[in-house]
DRENPA-3360 file (N, C-alpha, C; in nm, 2 decimals, always signed):
BEGIN
1 = MGLELYLD = +1.84/+1.23/+8.92/+1.93/+1.16/+8.83/+1.94/+1.23/+8.69 ~ +2.06/+1.25/+8.65/+2.07/+1.31/+8.51/+2.06/+1.22/+8.40 ~ +2.12/+1.25/+8.29/+2.10/+1.17/+8.16/+2.18/+1.04/+8.18 ~ +2.11/+0.94/+8.14/+2.17/+0.80/+8.14/+2.16/+0.74/+8.00 ~ +2.27/+0.68/+7.95/+2.27/+0.62/+7.83/+2.31/+0.47/+7.85 ~ +2.22/+0.39/+7.80/+2.24/+0.24/+7.81/+2.29/+0.19/+7.68 ~ +2.42/+0.14/+7.68/+2.50/+0.11/+7.56/+2.58/-0.01/+7.57 ~ +2.60/-0.07/+7.45/+2.70/-0.17/+7.44/+2.78/-0.14/+7.31;
9 = LVSQTCRA = +2.91/-0.10/+7.32/+2.98/-0.06/+7.20/+3.02/-0.15/+7.10 ~ +2.97/-0.27/+7.11/+2.97/-0.37/+7.01/+2.87/-0.32/+6.90 ~ +2.77/-0.26/+6.95/+2.66/-0.22/+6.86/+2.69/-0.09/+6.78 ~ +2.67/-0.09/+6.65/+2.69/+0.03/+6.57/+2.62/+0.15/+6.62 ~ +2.49/+0.13/+6.64/+2.41/+0.25/+6.68/+2.44/+0.30/+6.82 ~ +2.48/+0.21/+6.91/+2.53/+0.26/+7.04/+2.65/+0.35/+7.02 ~ +2.75/+0.30/+6.94/+2.87/+0.38/+6.91/+2.84/+0.52/+6.86 ~ +2.74/+0.53/+6.76/+2.70/+0.65/+6.72/+2.65/+0.75/+6.83;
17 = VYIFAKKN = +2.56/+0.70/+6.91/+2.52/+0.78/+7.02/+2.63/+0.82/+7.12 ~ +2.72/+0.73/+7.15/+2.83/+0.75/+7.24/+2.92/+0.86/+7.18 ~ +2.96/+0.85/+7.06/+3.05/+0.95/+7.00/+2.98/+1.08/+6.99 ~ +2.85/+1.09/+6.96/+2.78/+1.21/+6.95/+2.79/+1.29/+7.09 ~ +2.75/+1.20/+7.19/+2.75/+1.27/+7.33/+2.88/+1.31/+7.38 ~ +2.99/+1.23/+7.35/+3.13/+1.27/+7.39/+3.17/+1.39/+7.31 ~ +3.16/+1.39/+7.18/+3.21/+1.49/+7.10/+3.14/+1.63/+7.14 ~ +3.02/+1.63/+7.18/+2.95/+1.75/+7.21/+2.95/+1.78/+7.36;
25 = GIPFELRP = +3.02/+1.71/+7.44/+3.04/+1.74/+7.57/+2.92/+1.74/+7.65 ~ +2.83/+1.64/+7.61/+2.70/+1.63/+7.69/+2.73/+1.53/+7.81 ~ +2.70/+1.59/+7.93/+2.72/+1.50/+8.04/+2.62/+1.39/+8.05 ~ +2.67/+1.27/+8.08/+2.58/+1.15/+8.09/+2.65/+1.05/+8.17 ~ +2.56/+0.97/+8.23/+2.61/+0.85/+8.31/+2.60/+0.73/+8.21 ~ +2.71/+0.66/+8.18/+2.71/+0.54/+8.10/+2.66/+0.43/+8.18 ~ +2.56/+0.36/+8.13/+2.50/+0.23/+8.18/+2.53/+0.12/+8.09 ~ +2.65/+0.05/+8.11/+2.68/-0.06/+8.01/+2.58/-0.17/+8.02;
33 = VDIFRGQL = +2.55/-0.21/+7.90/+2.46/-0.33/+7.88/+2.54/-0.43/+7.80 ~ +2.57/-0.54/+7.87/+2.65/-0.65/+7.79/+2.56/-0.75/+7.73 ~ +2.55/-0.73/+7.60/+2.46/-0.81/+7.51/+2.49/-0.96/+7.53 ~ +2.62/-1.00/+7.53/+2.66/-1.13/+7.54/+2.62/-1.20/+7.67 ~ +2.61/-1.12/+7.77/+2.58/-1.18/+7.91/+2.43/-1.18/+7.93 ~ +2.35/-1.15/+7.83/+2.21/-1.15/+7.84/+2.14/-1.03/+7.92 ~ +2.22/-0.93/+7.93/+2.16/-0.82/+8.01/+2.05/-0.75/+7.93 ~ +2.04/-0.77/+7.80/+1.93/-0.71/+7.73/+1.80/-0.77/+7.77;
41 = VSKDFSQI = +1.79/-0.88/+7.81/+1.67/-0.95/+7.85/+1.65/-0.96/+8.00 ~ +1.73/-0.89/+8.07/+1.72/-0.89/+8.21/+1.60/-0.81/+8.25 ~ +1.55/-0.84/+8.38/+1.43/-0.77/+8.43/+1.46/-0.63/+8.45 ~ +1.58/-0.59/+8.49/+1.61/-0.45/+8.51/+1.62/-0.37/+8.38 ~ +1.67/-0.43/+8.28/+1.68/-0.36/+8.15/+1.54/-0.35/+8.08 ~ +1.46/-0.46/+8.10/+1.33/-0.46/+8.04/+1.24/-0.35/+8.09 ~ +1.27/-0.29/+8.21/+1.20/-0.19/+8.26/+1.24/-0.05/+8.19 ~ +1.36/-0.05/+8.13/+1.40/+0.06/+8.05/+1.36/+0.05/+7.90;
49 = NNLCKVPA = +1.37/-0.07/+7.85/+1.32/-0.10/+7.71/+1.27/-0.24/+7.69 ~ +1.14/-0.25/+7.69/+1.09/-0.39/+7.69/+1.10/-0.45/+7.56 ~ +1.16/-0.37/+7.46/+1.19/-0.43/+7.32/+1.33/-0.51/+7.33 ~ +1.40/-0.49/+7.45/+1.52/-0.55/+7.46/+1.63/-0.52/+7.37 ~ +1.64/-0.38/+7.34/+1.73/-0.33/+7.24/+1.81/-0.21/+7.29 ~ +1.94/-0.20/+7.25/+2.01/-0.08/+7.28/+2.04/-0.01/+7.15 ~ +2.06/+0.12/+7.16/+2.08/+0.21/+7.28/+1.94/+0.24/+7.34 ~ +1.95/+0.30/+7.46/+1.84/+0.35/+7.53/+1.88/+0.46/+7.61;
57 = LKDGDFIL = +1.79/+0.56/+7.63/+1.82/+0.68/+7.70/+1.72/+0.70/+7.81 ~ +1.76/+0.75/+7.93/+1.68/+0.78/+8.04/+1.72/+0.91/+8.08 ~ +1.62/+1.01/+8.07/+1.65/+1.15/+8.12/+1.54/+1.19/+8.22 ~ +1.58/+1.16/+8.35/+1.48/+1.17/+8.45/+1.37/+1.07/+8.44 ~ +1.24/+1.10/+8.42/+1.14/+1.00/+8.40/+1.12/+0.97/+8.26 ~ +1.19/+1.04/+8.17/+1.17/+1.02/+8.03/+1.27/+0.91/+7.97 ~ +1.20/+0.82/+7.90/+1.28/+0.70/+7.85/+1.26/+0.70/+7.70 ~ +1.37/+0.69/+7.62/+1.36/+0.69/+7.48/+1.45/+0.57/+7.42;
65 = SESTAILI = +1.40/+0.50/+7.32/+1.47/+0.40/+7.25/+1.48/+0.45/+7.10 ~ +1.56/+0.36/+7.02/+1.59/+0.40/+6.89/+1.70/+0.50/+6.87 ~ +1.81/+0.47/+6.80/+1.93/+0.55/+6.80/+1.89/+0.68/+6.73 ~ +1.82/+0.68/+6.62/+1.79/+0.81/+6.55/+1.72/+0.90/+6.64 ~ +1.61/+0.86/+6.71/+1.54/+0.93/+6.80/+1.63/+0.99/+6.91 ~ +1.71/+0.91/+6.96/+1.80/+0.95/+7.07/+1.90/+1.06/+7.01 ~ +1.96/+1.05/+6.90/+2.05/+1.15/+6.84/+1.97/+1.29/+6.82 ~ +1.85/+1.28/+6.76/+1.77/+1.40/+6.74/+1.73/+1.47/+6.88;
73 = YLSSKYPT = +1.71/+1.38/+6.97/+1.67/+1.44/+7.11/+1.79/+1.51/+7.17 ~ +1.90/+1.45/+7.16/+2.03/+1.51/+7.22/+2.06/+1.63/+7.15 ~ +2.05/+1.63/+7.01/+2.09/+1.75/+6.94/+2.00/+1.86/+6.96 ~ +1.87/+1.83/+6.99/+1.77/+1.94/+7.02/+1.77/+1.99/+7.16 ~ +1.80/+1.90/+7.26/+1.80/+1.94/+7.40/+1.92/+2.02/+7.44 ~ +2.04/+1.98/+7.39/+2.17/+2.04/+7.43/+2.22/+2.14/+7.32 ~ +2.30/+2.23/+7.37/+2.36/+2.33/+7.28/+2.46/+2.28/+7.19 ~ +2.42/+2.19/+7.09/+2.51/+2.13/+6.99/+2.52/+2.22/+6.87;
81 = ADHWYPSN = +2.63/+2.21/+6.80/+2.64/+2.29/+6.68/+2.53/+2.26/+6.57 ~ +2.49/+2.36/+6.50/+2.37/+2.35/+6.42/+2.40/+2.25/+6.30 ~ +2.52/+2.22/+6.26/+2.55/+2.14/+6.15/+2.51/+2.00/+6.17 ~ +2.50/+1.96/+6.30/+2.46/+1.81/+6.33/+2.32/+1.79/+6.27 ~ +2.23/+1.87/+6.32/+2.09/+1.86/+6.28/+2.03/+1.99/+6.25 ~ +2.05/+2.04/+6.13/+2.03/+2.19/+6.10/+1.90/+2.23/+6.12 ~ +1.88/+2.36/+6.16/+1.76/+2.43/+6.17/+1.70/+2.46/+6.04 ~ +1.77/+2.47/+5.93/+1.72/+2.48/+5.80/+1.64/+2.36/+5.75;
89 = LQARARIH = +1.52/+2.39/+5.71/+1.43/+2.28/+5.68/+1.49/+2.18/+5.57 ~ +1.53/+2.24/+5.46/+1.58/+2.16/+5.36/+1.70/+2.07/+5.39 ~ +1.79/+2.14/+5.46/+1.92/+2.07/+5.51/+1.88/+1.96/+5.60 ~ +1.78/+1.98/+5.69/+1.73/+1.87/+5.77/+1.66/+1.76/+5.70 ~ +1.59/+1.80/+5.60/+1.52/+1.69/+5.51/+1.62/+1.61/+5.45 ~ +1.74/+1.66/+5.41/+1.84/+1.58/+5.35/+1.90/+1.47/+5.45 ~ +1.90/+1.51/+5.57/+1.94/+1.41/+5.67/+1.84/+1.30/+5.67 ~ +1.71/+1.34/+5.69/+1.61/+1.24/+5.69/+1.60/+1.15/+5.57;
97 = EYLGWHAD = +1.63/+1.21/+5.45/+1.63/+1.14/+5.33/+1.74/+1.03/+5.34 ~ +1.86/+1.07/+5.39/+1.97/+0.97/+5.41/+1.92/+0.86/+5.51 ~ +1.87/+0.90/+5.62/+1.84/+0.81/+5.73/+1.73/+0.71/+5.68 ~ +1.63/+0.75/+5.60/+1.53/+0.66/+5.54/+1.61/+0.55/+5.46 ~ +1.70/+0.59/+5.37/+1.77/+0.50/+5.28/+1.85/+0.41/+5.37 ~ +1.92/+0.48/+5.47/+2.01/+0.40/+5.56/+1.93/+0.28/+5.63 ~ +1.81/+0.30/+5.67/+1.73/+0.20/+5.74/+1.69/+0.09/+5.65 ~ +1.68/+0.12/+5.51/+1.64/+0.02/+5.42/+1.77/-0.06/+5.37;
105 = CVRGTFGV = +1.87/+0.01/+5.34/+1.98/-0.05/+5.27/+2.11/-0.08/+5.35 ~ +2.12/-0.01/+5.47/+2.25/-0.03/+5.54/+2.23/-0.11/+5.67 ~ +2.13/-0.06/+5.75/+2.10/-0.14/+5.87/+2.06/-0.27/+5.84 ~ +2.10/-0.38/+5.90/+2.07/-0.51/+5.87/+2.15/-0.58/+5.76 ~ +2.23/-0.50/+5.69/+2.32/-0.55/+5.58/+2.47/-0.55/+5.62 ~ +2.51/-0.43/+5.68/+2.65/-0.43/+5.71/+2.70/-0.49/+5.84 ~ +2.60/-0.53/+5.92/+2.63/-0.61/+6.04/+2.64/-0.76/+6.01 ~ +2.60/-0.80/+5.90/+2.60/-0.94/+5.87/+2.73/-1.02/+5.89;
113 = PLWTQVLA = +2.84/-0.96/+5.83/+2.97/-1.03/+5.85/+3.00/-1.05/+5.99 ~ +2.97/-0.97/+6.08/+3.01/-1.00/+6.23/+2.92/-1.12/+6.27 ~ +2.80/-1.13/+6.23/+2.71/-1.25/+6.26/+2.77/-1.37/+6.21 ~ +2.81/-1.36/+6.08/+2.87/-1.47/+6.01/+2.99/-1.53/+6.07 ~ +3.09/-1.44/+6.11/+3.22/-1.48/+6.15/+3.23/-1.49/+6.31 ~ +3.15/-1.43/+6.38/+3.17/-1.43/+6.52/+3.04/-1.47/+6.59 ~ +2.94/-1.40/+6.58/+2.82/-1.42/+6.67/+2.75/-1.55/+6.64 ~ +2.71/-1.59/+6.52/+2.64/-1.71/+6.49/+2.72/-1.83/+6.54;
121 = PLIGVHLP = +2.86/-1.84/+6.52/+2.93/-1.96/+6.56/+2.93/-1.97/+6.72 ~ +2.91/-1.86/+6.78/+2.91/-1.87/+6.94/+2.79/-1.96/+6.98 ~ +2.68/-1.97/+6.90/+2.57/-2.06/+6.93/+2.57/-2.18/+6.84 ~ +2.67/-2.21/+6.77/+2.68/-2.32/+6.68/+2.61/-2.32/+6.56 ~ +2.59/-2.20/+6.51/+2.52/-2.18/+6.38/+2.62/-2.13/+6.27 ~ +2.61/-2.19/+6.16/+2.70/-2.15/+6.04/+2.61/-2.12/+5.93 ~ +2.63/-1.99/+5.88/+2.55/-1.95/+5.77/+2.60/-2.02/+5.63 ~ +2.50/-2.04/+5.54/+2.53/-2.10/+5.41/+2.62/-2.00/+5.33;
129 = EEKVQRNR = +2.71/-2.05/+5.26/+2.80/-1.97/+5.17/+2.72/-1.87/+5.08 ~ +2.61/-1.91/+5.03/+2.53/-1.84/+4.94/+2.47/-1.71/+5.01 ~ +2.45/-1.73/+5.13/+2.40/-1.61/+5.21/+2.51/-1.51/+5.23 ~ +2.63/-1.56/+5.26/+2.75/-1.47/+5.27/+2.78/-1.40/+5.14 ~ +2.78/-1.47/+5.03/+2.80/-1.40/+4.91/+2.69/-1.29/+4.87 ~ +2.56/-1.33/+4.90/+2.45/-1.25/+4.87/+2.47/-1.11/+4.96 ~ +2.51/-1.13/+5.08/+2.53/-1.01/+5.17/+2.64/-0.93/+5.11 ~ +2.75/-0.99/+5.06/+2.87/-0.91/+5.01/+2.82/-0.83/+4.89;
137 = AAMDRALQ = +2.74/-0.89/+4.80/+2.69/-0.82/+4.69/+2.59/-0.70/+4.73 ~ +2.52/-0.73/+4.84/+2.42/-0.62/+4.88/+2.51/-0.50/+4.95 ~ +2.63/-0.53/+5.02/+2.70/-0.43/+5.06/+2.77/-0.35/+4.95 ~ +2.82/-0.42/+4.85/+2.88/-0.35/+4.73/+2.78/-0.26/+4.67 ~ +2.65/-0.30/+4.65/+2.56/-0.21/+4.59/+2.53/-0.10/+4.68 ~ +2.51/-0.12/+4.81/+2.49/+0.00/+4.90/+2.60/+0.10/+4.90 ~ +2.72/+0.05/+4.89/+2.84/+0.13/+4.89/+2.84/+0.22/+4.76 ~ +2.80/+0.16/+4.65/+2.80/+0.24/+4.53/+2.69/+0.35/+4.53;
145 = ELEDKFLR = +2.57/+0.31/+4.59/+2.47/+0.40/+4.60/+2.50/+0.51/+4.70 ~ +2.58/+0.47/+4.80/+2.62/+0.58/+4.91/+2.71/+0.68/+4.84 ~ +2.79/+0.64/+4.75/+2.88/+0.73/+4.68/+2.81/+0.81/+4.58 ~ +2.72/+0.74/+4.50/+2.66/+0.81/+4.38/+2.54/+0.90/+4.42 ~ +2.46/+0.86/+4.52/+2.34/+0.93/+4.56/+2.37/+1.04/+4.66 ~ +2.45/+1.00/+4.76/+2.47/+1.09/+4.88/+2.60/+1.16/+4.89 ~ +2.71/+1.10/+4.87/+2.84/+1.16/+4.89/+2.87/+1.25/+4.76 ~ +2.86/+1.19/+4.65/+2.89/+1.25/+4.53/+3.02/+1.33/+4.53;
153 = DQAFLTGQ = +3.02/+1.47/+4.51/+3.14/+1.54/+4.51/+3.15/+1.63/+4.64 ~ +3.06/+1.59/+4.75/+3.06/+1.68/+4.87/+3.16/+1.63/+4.97 ~ +3.18/+1.71/+5.06/+3.27/+1.66/+5.17/+3.21/+1.56/+5.26 ~ +3.08/+1.58/+5.28/+3.01/+1.48/+5.37/+2.88/+1.44/+5.30 ~ +2.80/+1.35/+5.36/+2.69/+1.28/+5.30/+2.57/+1.38/+5.25 ~ +2.55/+1.48/+5.33/+2.44/+1.56/+5.29/+2.49/+1.71/+5.26 ~ +2.62/+1.73/+5.25/+2.66/+1.87/+5.21/+2.81/+1.88/+5.26 ~ +2.85/+2.01/+5.29/+2.99/+2.03/+5.33/+3.02/+2.03/+5.48;
161 = HVTLADLM = +2.92/+1.98/+5.56/+2.94/+1.97/+5.69/+2.89/+1.85/+5.75 ~ +2.95/+1.80/+5.86/+2.92/+1.67/+5.93/+2.78/+1.68/+5.98 ~ +2.71/+1.57/+5.97/+2.57/+1.57/+6.02/+2.55/+1.43/+6.09 ~ +2.43/+1.41/+6.15/+2.40/+1.28/+6.21/+2.41/+1.17/+6.11 ~ +2.38/+1.20/+5.99/+2.39/+1.10/+5.87/+2.52/+1.04/+5.87 ~ +2.63/+1.13/+5.87/+2.77/+1.08/+5.85/+2.80/+0.98/+5.97 ~ +2.75/+1.02/+6.09/+2.79/+0.94/+6.21/+2.73/+0.81/+6.20 ~ +2.60/+0.80/+6.16/+2.53/+0.67/+6.16/+2.59/+0.59/+6.05;
169 = ALEELIQP = +2.63/+0.65/+5.93/+2.69/+0.56/+5.83/+2.83/+0.51/+5.87 ~ +2.91/+0.60/+5.93/+3.05/+0.56/+5.97/+3.04/+0.43/+6.05 ~ +2.96/+0.43/+6.16/+2.96/+0.32/+6.25/+2.91/+0.19/+6.19 ~ +2.82/+0.20/+6.09/+2.77/+0.08/+6.02/+2.89/+0.02/+5.94 ~ +2.97/+0.11/+5.87/+3.07/+0.07/+5.78/+3.19/+0.00/+5.87 ~ +3.21/+0.05/+5.99/+3.31/+0.00/+6.08/+3.29/-0.15/+6.11 ~ +3.16/-0.19/+6.12/+3.13/-0.32/+6.16/+3.19/-0.43/+6.07 ~ +3.18/-0.43/+5.94/+3.24/-0.53/+5.86/+3.39/-0.51/+5.85;
177 = VAVGFDLF = +3.44/-0.38/+5.86/+3.58/-0.37/+5.86/+3.65/-0.43/+5.98 ~ +3.58/-0.44/+6.09/+3.63/-0.51/+6.21/+3.66/-0.65/+6.19 ~ +3.59/-0.72/+6.10/+3.60/-0.86/+6.08/+3.67/-0.89/+5.94 ~ +3.74/-0.78/+5.89/+3.83/-0.82/+5.77/+3.78/-0.78/+5.64 ~ +3.66/-0.71/+5.64/+3.61/-0.67/+5.51/+3.66/-0.53/+5.48 ~ +3.76/-0.50/+5.39/+3.80/-0.37/+5.37/+3.72/-0.31/+5.26 ~ +3.61/-0.25/+5.32/+3.51/-0.18/+5.23/+3.57/-0.06/+5.15 ~ +3.67/+0.00/+5.21/+3.72/+0.12/+5.15/+3.82/+0.10/+5.04;
185 = EGRPKLTA = +3.87/-0.02/+5.02/+3.97/-0.05/+4.93/+3.91/-0.02/+4.79 ~ +3.98/+0.04/+4.71/+3.94/+0.07/+4.57/+3.83/+0.18/+4.57 ~ +3.80/+0.25/+4.68/+3.70/+0.35/+4.68/+3.76/+0.48/+4.75 ~ +3.84/+0.55/+4.66/+3.92/+0.67/+4.71/+3.83/+0.78/+4.77 ~ +3.71/+0.80/+4.70/+3.62/+0.90/+4.75/+3.56/+0.86/+4.88 ~ +3.53/+0.74/+4.90/+3.47/+0.70/+5.04/+3.58/+0.70/+5.14 ~ +3.70/+0.66/+5.11/+3.81/+0.66/+5.20/+3.84/+0.81/+5.25 ~ +3.84/+0.90/+5.15/+3.86/+1.04/+5.19/+3.75/+1.09/+5.28;
193 = WRERLEAF = +3.63/+1.04/+5.26/+3.52/+1.09/+5.34/+3.55/+1.04/+5.49 ~ +3.58/+0.91/+5.50/+3.61/+0.85/+5.63/+3.72/+0.93/+5.70 ~ +3.82/+0.96/+5.63/+3.94/+1.03/+5.69/+3.89/+1.17/+5.73 ~ +3.81/+1.24/+5.66/+3.77/+1.38/+5.70/+3.68/+1.36/+5.82 ~ +3.59/+1.26/+5.83/+3.50/+1.25/+5.94/+3.57/+1.20/+6.07 ~ +3.67/+1.12/+6.05/+3.74/+1.08/+6.18/+3.84/+1.19/+6.23 ~ +3.89/+1.27/+6.13/+3.97/+1.38/+6.17/+3.89/+1.48/+6.24 ~ +3.76/+1.50/+6.20/+3.67/+1.59/+6.27/+3.63/+1.54/+6.40;
201 = LGMDLCQE = +3.61/+1.41/+6.42/+3.56/+1.36/+6.54/+3.68/+1.36/+6.64 ~ +3.79/+1.34/+6.59/+3.92/+1.32/+6.68/+3.96/+1.17/+6.68 ~ +4.08/+1.15/+6.65/+4.13/+1.01/+6.66/+4.12/+0.94/+6.79 ~ +4.14/+1.02/+6.90/+4.14/+0.96/+7.03/+4.00/+0.91/+7.06 ~ +3.90/+0.99/+7.03/+3.76/+0.95/+7.05/+3.72/+0.83/+6.96 ~ +3.77/+0.83/+6.84/+3.74/+0.72/+6.75/+3.81/+0.59/+6.80 ~ +3.93/+0.60/+6.85/+3.99/+0.48/+6.90/+3.94/+0.43/+7.03 ~ +3.89/+0.52/+7.11/+3.83/+0.49/+7.23/+3.70/+0.41/+7.21;
209 = THGLILNI = +3.62/+0.45/+7.11/+3.50/+0.40/+7.08/+3.51/+0.27/+7.01 ~ +3.60/+0.27/+6.91/+3.61/+0.15/+6.82/+3.71/+0.03/+6.88 ~ +3.76/+0.06/+6.99/+3.86/-0.04/+7.04/+3.80/-0.18/+7.05 ~ +3.68/-0.18/+7.12/+3.62/-0.31/+7.14/+3.59/-0.38/+7.01 ~ +3.52/-0.32/+6.92/+3.48/-0.39/+6.80/+3.60/-0.42/+6.71 ~ +3.70/-0.33/+6.70/+3.81/-0.36/+6.62/+3.90/-0.48/+6.67 ~ +3.87/-0.52/+6.79/+3.96/-0.63/+6.85/+3.87/-0.76/+6.86 ~ +3.75/-0.76/+6.80/+3.65/-0.86/+6.82/+3.70/-0.99/+6.76;
217 = LEQAANKK = +3.77/-0.99/+6.64/+3.82/-1.12/+6.59/+3.92/-1.18/+6.68 ~ +4.01/-1.09/+6.73/+4.12/-1.15/+6.83/+4.05/-1.20/+6.95 ~ +3.96/-1.14/+7.01/+3.89/-1.18/+7.12/+3.83/-1.32/+7.09 ~ +3.77/-1.33/+6.97/+3.70/-1.46/+6.94/+3.80/-1.57/+6.92 ~ +3.91/-1.54/+6.85/+4.02/-1.64/+6.84/+4.08/-1.69/+6.97 ~ +4.08/-1.60/+7.07/+4.15/-1.63/+7.19/+4.03/-1.68/+7.30 ~ +3.91/-1.70/+7.25/+3.81/-1.75/+7.33/+3.77/-1.65/+7.45 ~ +3.78/-1.53/+7.42/+3.76/-1.43/+7.54/+3.62/-1.37/+7.52;
225 = IPDPAPEV = +3.55/-1.40/+7.43/+3.41/-1.36/+7.42/+3.32/-1.46/+7.50 ~ +3.25/-1.42/+7.60/+3.17/-1.51/+7.69/+3.07/-1.57/+7.60 ~ +3.04/-1.71/+7.63/+2.93/-1.77/+7.57/+2.80/-1.70/+7.60 ~ +2.71/-1.67/+7.50/+2.59/-1.61/+7.53/+2.50/-1.67/+7.63 ~ +2.44/-1.59/+7.70/+2.34/-1.66/+7.80/+2.23/-1.72/+7.74 ~ +2.18/-1.83/+7.78/+2.08/-1.91/+7.71/+1.96/-1.84/+7.68 ~ +1.92/-1.73/+7.77/+1.81/-1.65/+7.74/+1.82/-1.56/+7.62 ~ +1.94/-1.55/+7.58/+1.97/-1.46/+7.45/+1.95/-1.54/+7.33;
233 = YPYMLLRI = +1.96/-1.67/+7.33/+1.95/-1.76/+7.22/+1.84/-1.73/+7.12 ~ +1.71/-1.71/+7.18/+1.60/-1.69/+7.09/+1.62/-1.56/+7.01 ~ +1.67/-1.46/+7.07/+1.69/-1.33/+7.00/+1.80/-1.34/+6.89 ~ +1.90/-1.41/+6.93/+2.01/-1.44/+6.82/+1.96/-1.52/+6.71 ~ +1.89/-1.62/+6.74/+1.83/-1.71/+6.63/+1.74/-1.64/+6.54 ~ +1.65/-1.55/+6.60/+1.57/-1.46/+6.52/+1.64/-1.37/+6.43 ~ +1.75/-1.31/+6.48/+1.83/-1.22/+6.40/+1.90/-1.29/+6.28 ~ +1.95/-1.42/+6.32/+2.01/-1.49/+6.21/+1.91/-1.53/+6.10;
241 = SRIP = +1.79/-1.57/+6.14/+1.68/-1.61/+6.05/+1.64/-1.50/+5.96 ~ +1.67/-1.38/+5.99/+1.63/-1.26/+5.91/+1.74/-1.22/+5.80 ~ +1.85/-1.30/+5.80/+1.96/-1.27/+5.70/+1.92/-1.33/+5.57 ~ +1.90/-1.24/+5.47/+1.84/-1.29/+5.34/+1.95/-1.38/+5.27;
% end
């Protein structure tokens, strides 16, 4: 069996892995994991990742979780362009610098609007308005830091070329955009970065990957999102409880 990727494209990190593999022509078998239907906590998937999280990679007998680890593995194993994860030590360190900040300030922050407007209501939970406003302020701070610390006057986040850092950032920022938060309004520098990045990736690939998430509000309004499986409730409630 060749490379298998376990993904749900509602997930930001899954989309980053999917785009990277497709853009680089890496052959893989897509193993869809439907989060809403409880497949994350199924017996079959728990044998792939007992942490019950996507994305996950299976390459023969080798199994790997965590999106950053998967992206680095793919960029190292396959003949991908050096700009993604450069061989130059300092250029590579810049990517890790961004990814460290990303883990602290972006992951767990930019996904909150989706939870607020779509996911939490599916299980009858409504977040207090003060949490919603606190999250919006946290996103605004992170966007300013993203521009001032990383993007600055460069074409991309760590320099003049696209890297794994840009891909991870883009997918996080798409998440609130999908539920009506126009993060790019009034930020011409960030808007230009997004346009350069999407032009590089190719609009067809971006539309293919983002189609599901960009239609999530319409699906919710039309009651087309399945009710979460009961076994998923504890995981959803835990995630909601962690929203500051």
